[in-house]
N, C-alpha and C positions, 0 to 999 in steps of 0.2 A: 816401557822406556819413555813414551810419551808422558805418562804420568809423572815420572820422576824429572823429567825436564821441567815440566810446567811447575812442580813443586820447589825447584830449584830457582825459580824466577820471583823475585819478591813482588808482593802486590803494590799497585801504584798508589801514592798517597792521595788522598782526597783533595781536590783543588775547589775552590769556590766559583761560583757560577758569576759571570761578570760580562759586560757588554765588550765586544770587539772593538779595536779602533777602526777609524773609518778607512785608513790607509789598507789595513789586512782585509777589510770588507770588500774594497774595490780590487784587490789582488785576487781574492777568491772568485769574484765575480769574473775578472779577467781570465780566469782559467778556464770558466765555463764558456765564454764568448771567444776567445783569441786561442786558437790552437797553434797557427803558424802566420807568416804575412798575408797569406791568402785571404785569412778571416778578416784581417784589418782591411785589405782591399774590398771585399764584399760589403762591409759594414759602411765604408765612408762612400762607396758607389751607390748603396741604398739611399744614404741621406742626400746625395745629389740628385738622385732620379725624384725624390720626394720634394725637394726644392725647385722643380720643374725646370731641370736644365736639359738642353738640347745638343749641347757638346760637353764630354767629359774626357779629361785628359789623364792618365795616370802614368806617373814617373817613378822608377825603382831604381835602387842602388843595391848592388850584392843581393839580387833575387827578392829585395824588399826587407832585407834583415838590417841593413845600415841606414836605409831611409825609404818612405813611400810618401808621395805627394800626389793628392787627387784634387784636380781644379775642375770647377763647373761654372756654368754660365747662368746658374738659377737666380732665384731673387734675393738671395743674400741674407745676412743676418743683422738687424741693428745693432749698435754698438753696445746699448744697454742690456742687451741679451747675450752678448758673447759671453760673459763670466758665467753665466747660468747654463751655457752649452756644455761644460766641463763638468758639471756637478751631477750627481747619479739621482736618477728618476726625474730629471727634468727634460721635458719634451713639448714640442708645440704639436704634435700628432694628435694626441687623446687629452680629454680633460674629465672623462666620466666613464661609469661601467658600460652604458649603452654605445658610447663610441668605441670602447675596446671591442665590444661584441661585434660591432660593425664595421672595423677598421679595415681600410683598403690601402694604406700606405704600406711601403715596404719596411719602415721601422718604425716602433711605436714605445719600445720599452724604456727609453732614455738611459740607458745603460752603457751603450758601446763606446762613447767618447770617454766617459769617466773610466771605463775599464781599461782602455787603451792608454789614456794619460797615466795611469797607476803602474804601469810597466814599461814606458817609453817617453821620450821627450816629445810633447805635442805643441804644437803652434797652429792658431787659426787666424787667416787673414780673410776678412768679408767686407762687400761694399753692397748696400741696398741702391736701388735707383734714385731714391732721393738724397742721398748721401753725397757730399763734395768729393769724399776721398774715402778710401778703405781704412779699416782700423785692424791691427795685428795683437793677438792675444798670446802672450807667452803662457802655457800651462804650468810651469814650474813656479814662476814668480808671481803670476797673476797681472803682470804689467800689460797696459793696453797703452799702444802709441800708433801714430798714423802710418800709413803703408800705402804704396801704389800697386793698383791692379783695378780691372774692369769691373762691372757689376758680377757678383757671383761669390763664390767662397773657393778658400784655398785649404786644405788641411796637411799639414806636414807632420810626419811621425817619423822620429829618427832612434837609432839604437833600440831597436825592439827587443824586450826582456832584459835592458839592462840591469834593472833591479831585482830580477828573478834570473842570476845565472845559469842555474841547474837547468830552467826551462830551455834556455837557449842551447843546451848540449844536445837537446833532442831533435833540432833542426837539420834538415838534410843538406845536400849541397847547393849552392847558389841556383845552378842550372834547374835542379829539381823544384827549389822553391819558387823561381820564376815560371816554371810550367803550372805550378798550381794557382799562381797569380793570375797568368793568361786564362786559365780555365774560370776562374771567377768572374773575370771580366766576360768571357765568352757566354757564359750563361745570361749573364744581363743582357748582352747585344743580342741573343735570339729572341727574346720576348718584347725589346724596345727598338723596334727598327725605326722609330722616329728620331732616334738619338744617335749622335755620331760618337763613336769611341775612338780613342788612340792610347796605346801603351809605349812606353819610352823605358828602356833600359841601358844604364851607363850610358845616357846621352845618344842612345841609337833607337830609332823606332823600329819596334818588333812587331807591332800589329796595329792595323787602323780598318774600321768599318766605318763608311760614310752612311747618311741616313738613305734609306731606299725603303721601298715596299716589302710587305712580310714575307713574300716568297723568294724576292731577291736577296733579302738579308739572311734566311735559311741557306740559300746557295753561297753567299759569301762566307758565312761562318762555318758550315758543315762540307763545303765543297760541291762542285759539279756532280761528283760521283754519286754523292748521297741523294742529291735530286734526281739524277737519272736511275736511281735502283730504290726508288721510294715511290708511293701513291699518296696523293693529298686525301685528307678525309674531313668531313664537316658532318657532325651528328648532333641532333638535339633531341632530349628526353625530359620533359618537363621542364625543371629550372635549371638543368644542366644543358651546357653547349660544350662540345669538344670538336677543337679544329687543329690542324698539324699535319705531319706527315709519317705514313708507317713504311719503314723499309720492307723490301720484298724479301721472301724467305732465302731466295740464291744469295742477297747480300749480307746475310747474317754473319756476325764476326765471332771470333774466339773469346773476345773480351767485351764485357758490357760497358764499353767507354763512348757509345754514341746513344745514351738513353738519357733523354730529358724530359722532365713532366714540370708543367707550371700550372698552379692553382691560382687564380686571378692575378696573374704575372708574376707569382713568386715561385722560385724554382725549389721543388720539395724532393723528398726521397721517402714514398710511401710503400709499405709492404703490399696493402691492399691493392693500389693502382697496378704495381709490378706483377701481382699474381692475376689481375685481370688480363694484363697484356699477354703474360705467358700463355694462360688458358685460350686466347684468340690464336696464338701461333701453334698449339698443341700439335695438330695432325698436318702441320706444313713445314714444320722444322725439322731439320736432321741432327740427331744427336743432341750434344749438350751445347751447340752454337747458340749464340745472343743476339737478339733482333736488334735493330736500330731503329729509333723513332724519336720523334719530337711531339710532344702532346699540350695542347694549351686548353686548360679546363676552365670554364667561366662558370661561377656558381654564385648564389647569393649570400653575401658576406655572413649573413646569420645561420646559414647552414654548414659553416665550416669553422673550426677553431684553430686559429694560428699561434695562440698563445699556450703551448704545450711544451716547447723546447726553447732554451736561451738562445740558440743559433737560428731559430724560426725555420729551421729545414725539415721540420715535421708538422704534419696538421693532423686534425680529428675531425671526421665527417660526421654529421648528425644521422644521415641514412647512409652508411657504408656500402650496404648491399645495392643501393640505388646507384651509386659511383661505380662499383665493380661491374655491374652489368652494362652500364653505358659505356665504360671503357671497352669492354669486351666486345659489344655490338659494334663499335665506332670501327675498331680494326678489322673485325671479321668482314663487316661490309664493305672496307677498303680493299681487303685481300681477295674476296670472294671474285672479282672480275677477271677473267683470264687474261693474261699479258697479250694472248693473240690479238685481242680486240683492238690493242693500241698499234698493232702491225698494219691493220687495214688502213689506219689514216683517213685522208680526205675521201678515199674511195668509198669506204663503209658510209661516210656521212652522207655522201652524194646520193647513195641508195635507200638511205632513210625512207625519204618521202615516197619513192617508188614503190617500196616494199609496205608501205602503210605502217611502218614502225618508227617512232620518234628516237632520233639518237640520244644516248644516256650522257652523263657528264664526262665519260671517259672516252667518247668518240666510238662506242661499239651500239649497233642499232638493237632493237629489242629482239630482232631474230637471232642475234648471237649470244644472247642470255637467257637464262630462264625467267619465267616469269615470277611476278610477286604474289602468287596466289596462295594455295593452301601451306606450302613448305618451300623455302628456297632450295633450289637445286632439282626440283620436279622438272622433267623435261617434257611432259604431256602436254598436248594442245587441245583445245575444244573442238568437238566434231566427230565424225564417224571413224576416222583414222586415228588411232591412239599412239601413231609413232610420229616423231619428227620426221621430215624427209630426211633421207640420207642417213637414218639412224642405223648404228653398228649392230643393234639388238635386234633379235628375231621376233620379240613379243613386246607387249606393253608391261610395264613394272607393276607388280602386285601392290594393292593397298590393303592395309589391314585395320579395322577398327580396334578401338581400344579394348574392347572385351576379347576380341581375337588375340590381341598382344597379351592379354592377361593369361588366357588359356593355353595358348602356344608357347609361351616364353620366346626371348629374343633369339637364341640359339636355333630353335627349331623355325622360327619365322624365317631367320636370314637364311638357313638352309633351304627352304622352300623356295625363297626367291632367288638364291643365287643359282638353283637348279635351271632357272629360264635362262641364265645368261650363257652366252656362248664360251666355249673353253674346252681343252683338251680332258681336263680332270674328270668331267661326268660323261664323256664319249658323246656328247651331243654336236652334231654338225653345225657349223655357223651358216645362218641362212643370209645370203648377202643382199643388200638393198641396193638397187641402181644408184648411181652417183647422181648428185643434184643436177648436172648440166642435162643428164637425159630424161628428166620428170618433167613433162611439158604440162601436167596438172598441178605443179606445185609453184608458188610464188618464188621459190628459191630457184627457180630456172634464170632468174635474172643473172645469177652469177654464172655467166658463161666465158669467163676468162680466169686464168690462174692468179693473175695479177689481184683478182676480187676476193679470193680466200684468203685470210689472213694467215692460215697455216699452209696454203698452197694446195697444189696437184700432186697426187702421189705419182712417183716415177718407177721404184724398185723397192726391193727389201733386201737387206743385207745381213747375212749370216744367221737367217730366221729370227733376228732379235731387233733390228731397227729398219724403220721405215724411213725413205727418202723422198722429200717431196720440194717441188719447186715453188717459190713464192715471188712477190715482186722485189723482194730485198736480197733474194739469192737461193740458198739451199737451206732447208729445215731438216733436221735429224730428229726422230722420235724413238724412243724406247716405248715400243708397243706394249709390254707387258705393264710397265709402270704407268702408262698413259690410260690403258684400258683399266687398270687397277683403280684409279681415281674415279673413273666414269661409274664404274660399279660401286663404289663406295659411296659417291654422292647419291646415286640413285636409291642405295639401301637407307641413307639417312632420310631421304624424301618419303621413302615407303614408311618409315617409322612414324612420321607425321609429327605435330606439334601437340599432340593430346597430353593430357595430365597423366603423370606417371601412375599406372595402376598398382595397388599394393596386394599381397598376397598374404592371408594370415597364416601364421606357423602353427601347426597343431602342438607342438611342444615349444614354449617360448625358449630362445638361447639366451643363456646368462654368462656374464662374465665379471671378473673382478675389475673394478674401474677406479679411476683417481678421482680425487676432488673436483678437479678441473673438468674431466668428462661428465661428472654428475651434474654439475652446475650448469654446463653447455646443454645437457639433454633436458634440462628443467627449462631453461630460458629460451631453447629453440625449439620446443615442442612441436609448434605450429610449422615451421621450416622443415622439420624432419618428416612430418605427415606428407607435406607437400612433395618431398623426395621419395615417398613410397616406404618409409621406415618409422615404425611404432616403437621408440626407445624411452622406456620409463625406469626410474629408480626402484629396486625390488627391496633394498635396505641402505643403508648408510654408505656400504662400500660396493654395492652391486647393482649392475644394471641389466635389465631384460629386453631382449629384442622380440616383440610379440608380432611384427610383421613386416616383410621386406618386399623390394621391388619386383613385381611378377615377372618382368622380363629377365631379371638376372637370378632365376631360379637355379639351384645347382651350386651356387658360390658359398663361398666363406662369409656368412652373414655376421659374424662377430668381427672379422676384419674389416669388413666394408663399413659397419657401423663405427667403429674406432677412427677410421680415415675420415669419414663425414663429420665425426665430432670434432677431430683435430684440426681441419680446415674451417669450420664453423666457428671454432674457438679463436683462431687466427686472423680469420679475414671476415667473419660474418657472412660469408657466401661459400658455396660448395660447389664443385663440378664433378666430384668423385663418382656420382651415379652416371652423369652423361659420358665421363670418361670410360667407365666399365661398360656402357652399351656401345659406345663407338669402337673399343677395343676388339669386342666381338665382331661388329660389321666389318672392320678393317681385316681380321683375319679372313672373313668369308669373302669380303672383296678380294684379297690375294688369291685364294684359292679358285674363285670364279673367274678370273681374269684371264685372257688368252696367254698361252705359256709360250716361252721360246721355242723355236725351230718348228713353230706352228705356220705354216705357208699360207699366205693371204693373197687373195686376187687384189688386182688394183681398185676394183669396186669396193672391197672390203677396207682396204688401206684409206681410200677416200671418205668412205663411212666413219672409219674410226676419227679421222683429221676433223670432220664436220662436228662429231660428238664432243671433242676436245674443245672446239670453238665456243659449244653451247653450255659447258659444264663449268660450274664455279671451282675455283683454286684447281683448275686442270695444269697448272704449271709444274706441280709437284705430286709425286705420289703420296699415299698414305703415310709413308715413313720420312717423308721431307725431302726424298730424291727428286731432282729436276726430271720432268717426262720429256722436254724437247729442248732444241738447241738451236740457235739460228747462226748461220755463216754468211756475212753479206758478201756482194759482190767484190766489193773493195777488199775484203779479206781474202777471197778467192784469187782476185788479182795480185795481192801481195804474195801469196803462196808461189807464183810462177813468175814473178818480178815483171809483170805486165806494166807498161807506161813508164819503164824505168829507161 
């Protein structure tokens, strides 16, 4: 049937090759640069920032469809350069290829104003500091006339898409377009706290951000709730520096509407960075919820290519794996510190010197967080006693050398380790440790009041599931199984160590039919695959052979594992498939090894559990992302009973 239809269509006559007219070229370029009024706002604000503006005002009519005006107090444009400003590929930002490769300005293509003027009525009024008055250029007629305004530039855009009415039909309502314009300005405001922004719509001020310190600007733009439910981060790795804030897992949202990434001050959307962020939240985020974060990545300009997309929203890194690892480690280190440490407040800071442990940046003393020794999450201390005082565990965690890991396999190793954990599943009784306050031989005896324990002092167990504790802020409710599950999981990960992944040769190689993409990835990523414990090599033009696999993952589907790793390496130039598979096994074992519901605990056992939570990384969520504890303040308790009314 299709063949009949195709035969009925006469072939198109041959047309001669000829150059397109300049106006049509500009309209094609406009289709790449200008999607909606927000695109115009973004480009004009970019130019204002490049001009050194400290105050930028955006005025809109009908959501930006009827009129957009962007005013700044930058250094202005000389009259003899105003006409050039509207020509294609005319710019003051770059003049050579080396300058393009090291560009740090927001704009550099010299296309935005020319593209906008081809689909709208554009006028520019500008004045330099040396000029006696401003000059106004009409984009349609090219007429240049004197105008009144201060030092700086005003760009006025009217009747967007008037020359391409078909494009105008695709625009949404005025309210929707206004929201997109506000978001465009918001993205600039986050990264430039030294610049004041104001947005007017139909003569009414709808949004304003005054100049402020960086932390205050984040609070002004994203709100007090985001600041309260996020943690600051600062991380350096070679030429990379990452700062910003990462939202706590509890503050995750159903939509990805609070995710901002900046590379050298430019807002970007990058799949590699998004994957690194997501992998950092993997075992603390519940279901399909989306984390909130603001990341500012500073990198040498010659290590990133910003000239890969007309809208400059995408970038390409020279060493993408380096960026992926840095983003992941930055967020993991920010989320690692338990929220309980912040509750201790000044009390914990005051104890830091007395206990011989300097307080860290988040206000938690070194006693309340694991050391930075062999592996994060390890709760062992040096000396003859292998347990931290007040530990919920009866014995010290096993440590397995790489050769033992290779011979045992992760499943067997985790089983042996989990059998040492308390819990009703294996029939072993819990051996309680005396509470901290009763151990005179421990430096932790300085904690002699409930107010000095971040998670407080245990007072009761409810329904065999929840532990109630009292702290300085009020009442703490702990899901004992979820909390213990995280503690066991982190210890299992610490016992695995940071050794190189050992590979196990296969007696008979596993082969599978591969796509051209998989074969190309296997050849180009051979060294990285070996580092992950996989030996994958082409057997023919369409077949790959797996000759070895990670010893810790013996028993799994090696072909499916190889396909998953190849897919991630092809897309992100980095893979966390092996680590995820390892952690899934450890998570399952931790769930089985954790104390079960309806297990009656003594007060000493409850207190020991609370102390272990205070010392364990990521103790605020279980392995499945559920919260492990909640705080009810005294003010909230008073409100329940109308006290003080």
